[in-house]
N, C-alpha and C positions, 0 to 999 in steps of 0.2 A: 716500567714493565706493563704494570696495569694498561696503562694507556695505550700501548703498544697492541696489547691485546685487543682491548675495543676496536681500534683502528681496523686491525687485522677483520675483526668478524664483520664491520659495517662493508669493508670491502668485498668479503666472500657472500655476504649477502647480496650485495649489487652485480656480483658476479652470475649468481646462481637466478635472478630476477633477470637480467639482459637475456640468457639462454635459456630462457622459457623454460628453466628448472622450478619446480612449485616450492612454495615458502615453505610447506609442512605436507604431510603424507601421514593420512590416519590409516591402518590398516584394521577393518572391521569383521568382526566373524565369518559374514557371508554375503552376497549380495547385497548392494544397497538399492533400497524400492524409494528411499524418498529420503530428502532432508531438507531441511528449513531454516531460515537465520530467526533469532528473537532478540528483542530491545535491552538485553542484558551482554550482548556479544559472546551468547551461547550458540551453539548451534545443537541440534537435532539432528538426527537420524535413525531410521528405520531400517532393518535389516531381514533376511527371512529368518532370523531366530529373534533377536535382542532391538531395544529401543535405547539409542547409546544418547548424552549429553558430552559435547566436544567444546572446549575452550577453542573459540572460534578465532584467537591469536596466535597459538600456540599449537592447539590441534590437541591439546592434551587431552585424555578421558577424566572427566568430571566425574561420570558415574553413568552404569551399565543396568539396565532392568531386563529379566527372561520374558518376551513376551512371545512366541512363536511368529508367526508371518504376520503382520499387520500393512493397512491400506494408509497412504495417505489423510486419508479423512478420519482415521481413528485418534490423530493428535490435535488437539485447538486450543491456543492462547489465549486467556482472558484478559484481555488487554488492561494496562493500567494497574496489572497486579505481579505478583510472581507465582502464580497460579499456571499450570496446563490443564487441560483437561485431557485423560487418556480412556477410550472407550475398547472392550475387549468383549470378542464371541467367546464365550466357555461350553462348548458343547451346547447343551437346550438353553443355556442361560448366559445370558451378556450382563454386562459391570462396567460403571462408569464411576471414573478415579478420579481424584485431584490430588495434583502428584506439586510439588515443589519445585522448582525447576533450577536451583540451586544446589538440591542433594538429593532429588529425586525419590524422595520420600514420601510416603500417602499423607494426605491431609483426611481424606473421609474417600469412602464407597458407598457405591447405591448399587444396588440389585433389582430398584424398581424401573429404571430405564433401560428402554431396549434400542440399538443401532447407533451410527455416527454420529458426531456433532456437528451439525456444518453450517450451522450459524447460533450466534447467542446476543444478549444485550446482558449488560451487567448495571448495577447499581452499587457498588460495593460502602458508602457508608448508610445504604440501607440494609446492606447483608441480602442480595436481591440476584440471584441468576436467574435469566429464561434461557433455554437451548432447546434447541429446533432438530430432533433425532430424524434419521431414517437408516429403517432397519434395511439389511443388504443391499446399499446401493453402489452395485456394480453390474456391469451389461454390455453387450457389445458394443463397442464403438460405430458400427455401421447402422445400429437400428434404434438406437434413441434408448429412452427411461423412463417412465413414472411410477412415482411412488406419494403414498400416502406420509407427510411428516406428523409428528408427533411435537405437541410444546411442554415443555414441561418446566412447573418454575420452583427453583429451589431455593435453599437458605444458601445463600454462597459461602460461609464459615463453614457449614456442617451437612450438607448433601441433604437436609430434610427436606422432602418433598412439600410443597404447599398445596399445589395443584395441577392439573393436566389439560390439555386439549388437540384432541385429535381433530384435523383438518375432515374438510366434507369430502374432498376428493381426491383422487391421484393427480400431482402437480408434474408436468413437464421438467425434467432437470437436464443441466448442463454437462457434457462429458469435461473430467479434467484436462483431457489434453486433444491435439488434433493430430492427425497422422494417416499414413497408410500400414495395412496388416498388423492394427495394434491389438487385435483380440481382444479381449475382457477389459475391461478398463472403469478407474473410480468414475463415479456420476455426485455433482454436486448442486447446491440451490445457488451458485455464482449469477445465476442468472434473476433472481430477486434482491431487493434491497433486504438489508439484515435487519430486525425487530430492533422497534426504539423504546428504551424505557424512558419516561418525563411524567414529571407531576404524578407520582404514584398510578402513572398506566401504564400498560404496554400496547405497544403498536405493533402489528401484523400487516404484512405488502404481498402474501401468497396469492391469495382469491379475490383480491382486492384492496380493500382496508378497513380493518379491524380493528376494535381497541377494547380492553380489559381491564377491570381492577386489577393493579401488580400484584395486589397480596391474595384476594378471593377468588379471582378467575372469572368474577361475573361480568360478562357482556355487557359495555358500553356503548358501541356505536358499530353499526357496518354495513358497508357497501359495496356491492359484489360487481366487478369487472375483470375484464382478460388480462390478464398478463403475459409479455412477451410477443406483443401484438407483431403477426407473421410471421412467427417463429425466429424473432430477432430477440437478443438479452438486453436488459435494461433501459427499454423505450423511456420508462416511467421517470421522472425525478425521483431523488432522494430527497424525502421531506425537509423541511428547515422553517425555521420558529424566532419568533422574536418575544417579548415580556409574556404576551397575551394570547397570542394564537402559534397554531401550527396549520403549514400548510402543507397540501396533500394534492399530488396528483394522480388524473385517473381519467380513463374515458374521455379524453377529448378537455378536462376542465379541471379547474385547482380549486378546493375547499378549504375554506377559513376556518379550522374547529378552535373553538374556545379553550384554553389549558385551563379552567379553572371547573367551569361547567361540566363540557366534553360535547356542547351543542356546536352544530354546524353555523354559521352567523352570516356566513354568505358562498356563494359558488359564481367563479367566472367561468361561463358556458363557450365552445366553439372555439377551442383556441389549437386543437389538433394535437398531437402527442407531444405534451410538456418534458424534454429530456432534462435538461435544467435548470436549476432555477438556483437567485439570489437575490440577498435581501440586504438592502441598504436604505435607513431611515424608515420610511413610510410608502417606499415603491420596493415590489415586487417584479424583479426581470424575470424573465422564463423567455428561453429558448426551443424552439419546436421543429421538429425534424430534424435528420442530421444523419451522423456516418452510427451503425450498429455493429454487433458481432452475430454471425449466423449460427443456430445453434446448429445446425445439419451439418456442417463443416468446417467452422472458425473463419470464413472469410469476413469479409466487410461488405457492408451492404448498405446503400441511402437510402432514408425513407421520409419524402416529406407529408403536409406543405415545410416550406423553411420558411423560418423567420424569427424573429425576436419582437416580445410582446413588454409592457411596464403594466403592470396594475396598482390601483391603489388599495393599500390595504385596509384601509379603513373601511371601506363599503364595497371591496372586490369590483369597482370598477376600471374598465380598460382605458389608460392613460392616452395609449399609441401602440400601433402596430406597425413593425417595419416586414417588409414582402418582397424586397429588395435583394434577398440572398439567392444564390443558383443552387442546383446540384450539388452533394458533395459539401454542406455546411459542416464546419467542426464545433467545436467548445468557444463561450465568450470567454474574456476578460474586460477588466476595465484597465484603461490608461491610468484614468483619475476617476475622481468621484462622477465627473460631466464626461466620460467618454466610453462608449463601449466597441471591443475591437469583435470584429468576426473575420472569418476566411470561409472561402467555400473554394470551389475548384480549381476556380480564376484569381480572383481578387483577395487581397487583403481590406478590409472597408471599416472607417470607423463611422460611429452613430453618434448621436447626440445624445445622452441618455436622459435629458427633459423634454425633449420635442418629438424623439423617435427621428429625426431629420438625418440622411445619409450627410458625413462630411466631406470626407475623402475617401479615395478607391485608386487601387495601383494593381497591377498585374504582380501576383508573388513571384509565376513563374517553377513552383513545387510541385514536382508530379505529384499527384493525388493525395496533397494536403490533409492532415487529417488532426492538427493544432496548430493554434496559436498560446504564446505566451509572452509574460512582457519579464524581462530580466533586470538584473539589481541597478542597470543602467536608465531603466526606462524604456528601453527599445521594445518594439514587438519584433517575437522570434515567432515565424510559422516552417513546419517542418513536416514533412511524411516519412517514409521509411528507409529514405537513403540519404534525405537531403535536410540541410535548414539552413534559412537566410535569417535575416534581422534588419529591420526598418526603422529608422527614426520617425517618431511620432509625435514631437515636440513635448516632450516629456522627460527629455534626460541628464538625467544626474552629472557631476562631472566627470568630464569625458578620460581616459588616459589612465585614471587609477585604477591599481589594482584591488580586485575584490580581496574581503577579509578572508580570511583562511576557512570557515565554516560555509563561506559562497563557493571556493574553490580555488582560493587566491594561494601565497606561499603556503604550505604544511608540513610541518616535519614528519610525519606519520608517512607521506611518500618518497619512496627511493626515486633519486633524478638517475634518466639515462642518455647515455650519447650517443649522437648519429654522425655519420659520416659528414663531411662537410656539403652543404649545400641541402641537407637531407631535412633536417628542422627548419621549420620555415619561423619566420618573423610574427612578434606579436599579431602584426595584421594584415600578414601576407594573402588572407584568403578574401580581403577587403576590396570592394569594389574603389576606381580609384577619384569616383566625386565624393571618396570621405578622408579628412586630415585628422587622425588623433589630435586632439587638443584644440581642436580649430573652433568649438563651441558648438552651438545650437546650431541643426542643417535642416534645409527644407524640410515640412512636414512630410512623411512617408517616402522618404530619401533612402535606398538600399544602403545598407552599412557593410552588411560581407554575408557572402554565401559559405559553405564549405557540405561537397557532397562525396560519399565515400561508397561506391557500391558496392553489393554483396559478392563475395568470389564467385567467380564462373566454374570452380572445380566441385563435385558432388553432385549427390544427390537435390535437387531443385527446391523440393518440399522442406527437407532438413535443413537446408541451409536458408531457406526462407524463414523457417522456424526460429531457428539461431538469430538471425538477422532482427527478426520482429521483436524477438526476448529482449534484446541487447538495447533497441532502444527505448523501451517500454519501460528498462530499469531507472532510468530517471525518474517515473512520476510516483515510484516508492519515496523518494527523498526531495522531489521538488517543489510540493504542496504550496507551501505558503513564498516561494519564488515564482508562480504563476499567474500571478495575479499582484498588482501592486497594491490593490485596497488588501490583499492578507487578511486580519482576521476578520474585518468590516463586513467580507463576504458572508453569504447566506450558509455555504458549508460552514463556516465558521462560527456560524451564531448559534451552532452542536456548541461549542465548548462551552457558552451558557445554560447547559444543560447541568450546569454542577458536575454531576457525580455520574451522570450516564454515561457507560462506554457499548460499542458495540464491534464485532467481528464478522467478518465474510472473507470467503477464501479468497476474493478479487487481490486480495493482499499480497499474496502469496503466488498465486496462480497467475499473475500480471501477464504472462506470456500469451494467455489465450484471448484476451481481448483486445479490440482496435484498439489506435492510439487514441481517438475522439472520447470513447468512452473513460481511458485512465485520465486524463487530463481534464474532464470533469469532472473528475470524483480525486484530484489529487490534492485538493485544499481540503479536501477532510482526513488526511492522512496525519494528521498532527499529532505529535506526541505531546504530551503535557511533563512539566517539570516536578512531577509526583506521580507515587506508586500506593497502591494501598498493599500492604504486604500481612499474607497468612501461615507464610511458610515461616523461613531459618532468619529472615531480617527481625523477625518480631523478639529474637532472644536478643538483639544488639538494637535498644530504641534511639541509643546514642549515635549509630554509626553514620547518621546524615550530616552530623557536623562536620565531617572527616569531609565531605567532598561540597560544601558553601551552598548555595542559592539550590536546593532538592528538597525536598518532600517525601520523607518516607511514613505514611500514615499507617497506624494498626488501629482497623474496627473496633469501638468500644465492645463488644461483644466478645470478640476475639481476645482483647487484654483482657479481659474480666476475668474469663477462665483458664488463662496463665498465670495470673495473679492469684489466685484460690485452688490453680492445681483441680479444678473440677473435673477437669476429662485429662486423660493422658495423650489423647493427642493433637493436642493445642499446638506442641509442634511437632516436625515429621515425623512419622515412623519410618525405620528404614529395613524393616522385615524380610522385601521385597527387593531390596535394592543389591545389586554385585558393584563390586570394587568403587564406591563411593569415597570420591578423593576426600571430601567433606569430613568423613570420619577419621583418614588418619590424619589430618592437621591440628596442630596443638589449639589452644582458644584466639590466641594473638595472632596465624596464621592465618585462623578461619575469619577473625574481623580484616587482615587483610584481602584475603580471597575475596569477601562479601565487598567490600568497599571499592575494590575494583570494578566489579561489575554494578556497581549501582554509578560508580564514575563513568561506566561506558555509555550506560540509560540516560545520562545526563548529558553527555555528548551527543549523543542521537536526537535529545531534545533542541539542541540547539543546532542541529544540522540541518542546512538548506543544500538542495540538489544544484548544482551548478555545472556538469558534465554530462553529456547526450553520449551514448555509446553507440558507436555502429560496427557490423561485423564485416570486416574486409580483407584484403590483400596486402600488408602492410608493407612498408617503404624499406629501402636501403638501410641499413644492413641485415635486415629480418630477414625479408622473402619470402615472408610464410605468411598465413592466415593469424588473425588476431582481432582485437577491439582496438577500436583508437574513439578515447575520449573530446571529443569538441566543446569547449568552455562555450556556455550558451550564453556569457556576458562580453568577451572578446571576441568570439569565433577562431580560436585557435586551437589547432590539433595539440592539446598542451598534455593527455593521458594516454597509455599503451597497456595492453594487456596481451603477456605472449602465451597464448592458449588456441592452440590451432581447432582441436576440432572438442568443445566444450559440450557434454550432455545437455537432453532438452530441458531439464531443469537446475541449469547454472544460474548464480544467485551473487549479488556483489554486499559485501558490508561498506558503506562507504566513511564509516567512523573510526573502522580497523584498515581499507585502505586495501580490500581484500577479495580476489573473485573464487567461489565455490564450485566445483564441478567434479561427478563423482566415475568414477573407472571400475566397474567392478566389484567388490568389495571394498576401494579404493576411495577414501573421500581426500581430493587436493585441496588445495590453499594456491591460489595464484597473485604475486604482486601487483597490485596497479598502479603504475609506474608514471612519473612527471616527465614530458618530454624536454 
């Protein structure tokens, strides 16, 4: 009987999924203004009245707080912790609150800071948190906005302020979304690189590059230069570093700053806009020029000069420069340690990493190409907004193998959906005739497969285009380590060696507002570690990590000491302002089970590698409706589908749960991501 009920449940789930019915629907108390996923599989949603936390898998309400109307910029997660920051205006006062994500309880509150947290840097091991706040970050979408940010450095565990610094002047901000007739909207600092904590110093990148002593606020170094060159976002590269130096771009030059002394050791001048950097051994590779998001309207604009340079990190001397790229230059990736791949508007190009000489070149035939990546088979994948194509670059792994589940192979969390006869393509149906699976290595730059899905022709062009861009951009939330075969050896991942420093920018949640070149350039920095620092509910369960294996839950020593000595009663979350908290209704055993489930989801996220690129399109039979098609970037197969015809502008997926979320009025809905 039990087996029959289970089978029936699976059948019903498949039927609902195949007909486009949501897996679950949560009816909230008023219109949903924003929602976002978290690393624990918990959804946060803000309405006109409340802030909700919902179980991403089931839609169950975990907790609710009475907040009144709040903006999306009022809620900020602290990376690699169980803490979210919540800012709120209370008449003439403002309050910043640290909230435990599992219970909704308050960890600490501060009324010394005013505004919304738009970016942050954290060093949990040293109990440091730097927040960048802006007061009233709202304005008319068509007029632009400038504000003067204030930086506060706090003790992460208590909220005690160590020091603050107001920037010298107003800086240009970026709209949280683009479109027509939007009225007043939230503005962000997503057009700037997030602060960085390293070796006891705080680096800021708003009016050039400035560093401070992280504990005292004493200014160490400053160089002013214009950010957002030509009204474009993120034209300067994110900093990278090795064991001895940090490398910072700006004003057409690279500066190498000694990590121990803070002194500039050398400068490499006259490079142009350094939009991307990667560090391998003693060589710093720099991409100049590329495609960027225009702050005025969100459109993509190309800016040169275009090329790639290699710099010796020991003395700053330029080893070589490649100037053969044309307009429309994409990000770069490494096929291996000796080969760099780039694409421009016409060609896919390989460059010898040692000499800077062009090795191979082929016309990719992708309209308005915006990115190149390396899949798990070692193929180069070039893509734009509605098409991707793969090329053999001579570094292929074994052909014809099915990628592991974490890379998009067979995975039990996804429901299989059937197609009418002939509607579901074979694994290699989209490949060109020149490729035969399992035949061994192909000639260099031989085209392997191509997949194209045009956006629906029905509907308002701007809305359709926005949904289509966001669908494709979803890949770069999870595809970081799959973007380059060098993986952790890449420059962005040298940030991993920063020990315990974490950063947050809205680029992670507002990815739909950016061009795909920028997202691809930043993808490797979206690495999720196998540890978290707990300041909330998980601190009460020190042995919980043993339940899920290879994962660390670290309680900073200062927090642990307060818990053990009971010196303060806020060491564990206070629920005085929380409504409907499920944690409070569970017995201790169920609490452990629930918290273990959240940590297991976090562990799965750390193991997840993006494998599917989604396109918003008209679906084939038997659906005959608009929806999302997921193309496997390793095989080229159209292997996933989401039956959501009209997702809202903020829709997002949780690949670890196999769900897509979209809001409709006061309803938050989850739709199944199904295997074809």
